[in-house]
N, C-alpha and C positions, 0 to 999 in steps of 0.2 A: 567372524566376520572377514570374507576374503574378498579378492578382484572377483572373482568370477560370480559370488553373489551379489555383488553390486551390480553387475553387469546384467545379469537375470532381473535385480529390483529396478533397473533403468528403462528396460524393455517393459516391463508391466506397467511403469508409470508413464510412459511413451504412447504406448497403445492403449491403456487404461482396459487393459484384458487381459487375463491370465491365458485364456486361450490363445489369445492373436501373437503374444507373446512366445507362447510355446511352439507354435509355427515357426517362427522368426528366428527363434533360438536352435531349431531343429531337435525339439524335446518333447517330451509328452505333460499333458497338463498337471498332472499329480507331481511329476517331479518341478515345475517350476513352482507350484505351490507348496510343497514340501522348503524348498529354499526359500521362500518369503516367509515363513513360520519359523525357520532356524533363526533368522535375521530379526524378526520380531521378538523372540525368544531371547536372543542373546542382547537384545537392546532394551529389553521390558517394555516396549511401547508397539501399539497398533501403527502400521504404517501405509494401511488401505482401507477405506470404510466400505467395509463388505455389504452395508445396508442399502445401499446405491445400487442401480443399474450396470452403471460402469466402475471400474477399480480406481475411485478415485481418491489422492495422497490425503492422509491425516496430515494434522499441522506437524507430528514428527517426522512423516513420510517427505512433507516439503523441505525440511532441515535436512534430513538424511540426503536427498536428491541433489540439493545445492554441493554438499561434499562429497558424493558420490562421483558427480561429473567432473570435480576438480581432480579427485583421487585417479579416475581411471585415463584423463587426460594427460596427469604426470608420467602415469605408468606407460603411456605410450610415448611419451615422449622421451623417457629413460630408456625403452627398447630401440627407440630410434637413434639417440646419442649412442649408444652402444655398438650399434651395428655400423654407424658412422665411423666410430673408432676402427673397427675392423676394414673397411673400405678405406682408409685413410682421406676421410672426407673431415676429420676432427681430430684435434690434439696437440701436442704442444712436444718442439725437441728443447731441452736446455742445454746450454753450451758455455762453457768458460774458457775465456782469452783474454790474455795481455791486449793493449792496444796494437801492437804491431802482429799479432796471432790471428786479428780478425781478417785482415786482408788476405790470408791464405785460404781462409774459408769462404769468401764470396763467391768464386767460380763455383765451390760445390753448392753453395747456397741457392744460387742461381739454378743450378741443374735439379735441384731435388723439389724448387717450387714450380716447374714447369711439368714436373709430374704429379706434383700434391699440393696443388696450389692453396688448400685450404689449411695445410698445417702451420700452425703457428712458430716460427724459429724465435727463440730467445736468447741472444748472446750476452752473456755479462762480464763485465771487467774483473777479472782473479787474476791473482800473481801466479806466475809460473811455479812457484815453490809448493802453493797450496793447492792446485789444481788436483794432484793424486789423489790426496786425501778425500776432498769433495767426491771426484768420481766415485771411490770406493764407497763412501757412505751413503751415495744415492742423491746427495744434494745437486749433482749435476749429470746430466745423461753423457756428456763427451767434455773432453778437456783439450785445449791446442797447446803442444808442449815443444818445447825446442831440443828435448834432450832425451834420453830412453830410461823411464823411470825405473827401470829394473825390478819391476815386481810381477813375480807370474801371475797375479789376481789382476792384472791388466792387460788388456790387447790393445795393439796401437797399428793406424794405417799409415803410412808416409803418402802426405799431402803435397810435398815441396820441398825444395831447398831455399836457402836463403844465404847471404853475406852480408857482412857490413861493408860500407860504401861511403866515400865523402861526398855530399852532396852540395855542389854550388850552383849559383846562375849561370847561363852560358857566357855572361860577359866576364865572368873572373877569370883572374890571372891564370889558374891552373887548369881552366875548363878545357883546353886542349889537351890536356894529358892522359894518358890511359892509365898511369900508374903514378903515386906519389909513395915520398916516405914519411914515417912518422916526423922527421924533424922538419919536413915541409910545413906541417900542421902548426907548429909553433911559433909560427908568424900570422897564423890567422885568428880571426874572431871568431869564438865556437859558440854556437846555439845549442843547446844540451833540454833534455826533459828533466824537469826537476822533482819527477818520481823516482826514486831510487829503485834499481833493478838489478841483477848480476850481469846483464850487458854492459850498464854505465860502470859499474864498480870494477869490470875486468878491463875496461877502456882506461879506465884513471890508473888502476895499478899498472900497467903496460906503460905507461908513459913514466909513472913514478921509478919503477925499475929500469928503465933508460935513462933517468935524470933528466927526463925532457919535462920542459913547461905546457900546460895547456891552459889557453886562456878562455875562461868559460866566462862569457861576457853578458850572456842571455839566459834565463832557466826559464822556459813555458811549460804548460800543464797538459799539453796534447800534441801530437804529433802533426796535425792539421796545422795548429798553429807555427810550430817549429819550420815546417816546409814553405809556408806563406813568407814567415821572416827571411828565409833565405831566399827566395824569390825576389823581396824586396832588396836584397843586398846587404843586409843587416849582418849578416856572417854567414859561415859555413856550418853544416851538420855532420855528423856521423851516425847513421842509420841505417836499419837493414834496407837493403836495396827494395826488398816487394813492398816494402810501404810507400815506394813512389813511383811506381810503375807507370801511371798514368802520366806524371809530371814529367818522368824522363821520356816517355814515349812522344809526348807533344812540345820535348826541346823548352820546357819551361824551366827544369833542373837538369843538370848533367852529374852522372856519377861517376865517381873516379875510385878506382881499387887503390887501396891503403896497403903497402907490403906491412907483413908482421901484425896485421889487423883485420884481416878478411873473415878469419873464422867460420868458413862454410859450416852450415849447419843443416839437419834434416828438420822439417816440421811434421808432426805426428798429430793425428786425431787420436786420441786416446779414450778407452772405455772399458768397463768391467769384462773380464772374458768370461764370466758364467754369470748367472744369474738371469732373473725374469727381466724383458725390456720390452718397453711399450711398443705397439704397431708403428709408432710414427718413429721412434727412435730406430726401430730394426730396418725402417726405410730409409731412413738418413744414412745408417751405416752403409747399407745396400748403394747408396747413390754414391757415396764416398769412395767405396772401393771400386765401382764403376769407372770414376773419373780418374782415380789413381792408376788403374790400368791402363786406359788410355793417355795417359800422360806418359807411361813409360813406353807404350808401344810407339808413341809420335816422338820419342828421343832416339829409338833406334834407326 
């Protein structure tokens, strides 16, 4: 029993006639009769009452009709869903990023969604050090990294640059300065992320190496909470500039460079260099490359 046989069966059931079903299907009546006979042989049941003038369904035929309708509809839906994948009207892109990396993704997501509004974008919080392995094993389509993983099996597209800055409210005593020293920070109440990260550890180690104290008064679980706390005047924070673009642009926060603590870095969208890629993932990678090329042109 296959779908073509079920379609012939449904045509006969709808027309209540082998000859009319044959005309509808552009087949001969003997071919239609043979198809129904094969179905009846496979199922071991008569499907039509041939003693009546019209081809009426038997009890077994009515049961088969119910399931045949459902199966043919499901087959049509399946074909449509697969076509939608090819047309980028269905699909999902799975991306891993830490909290800071998400901010670099947003302009690319905006561009991609303008072209492919039906594709779902799922960005999951993943630590930087875990991203290469999860991209390679296929758990993620892409990952946002702040370092070159140095793996020939991975391909990266540069999506921006970033640097660490001191964030303070506009009324802060240092807000008028373009740059401060690490020693200047020893007199500040610092608000930090309570999630361990390579950047946090590197900052702490830099202060320790210079024998400078860092007064971390408040630890919070998110970048948004940290920025809000700084706006309220609860302290200052050392964060990637890109995390506070909106707040800096609207003068809710002021970004100040810290000598010996800037550490400019490249942000990279990383994916598998080879292997099968979904249509949605291939489309997102294309948008990312186009966005990156435009950014490079704008810098010239």
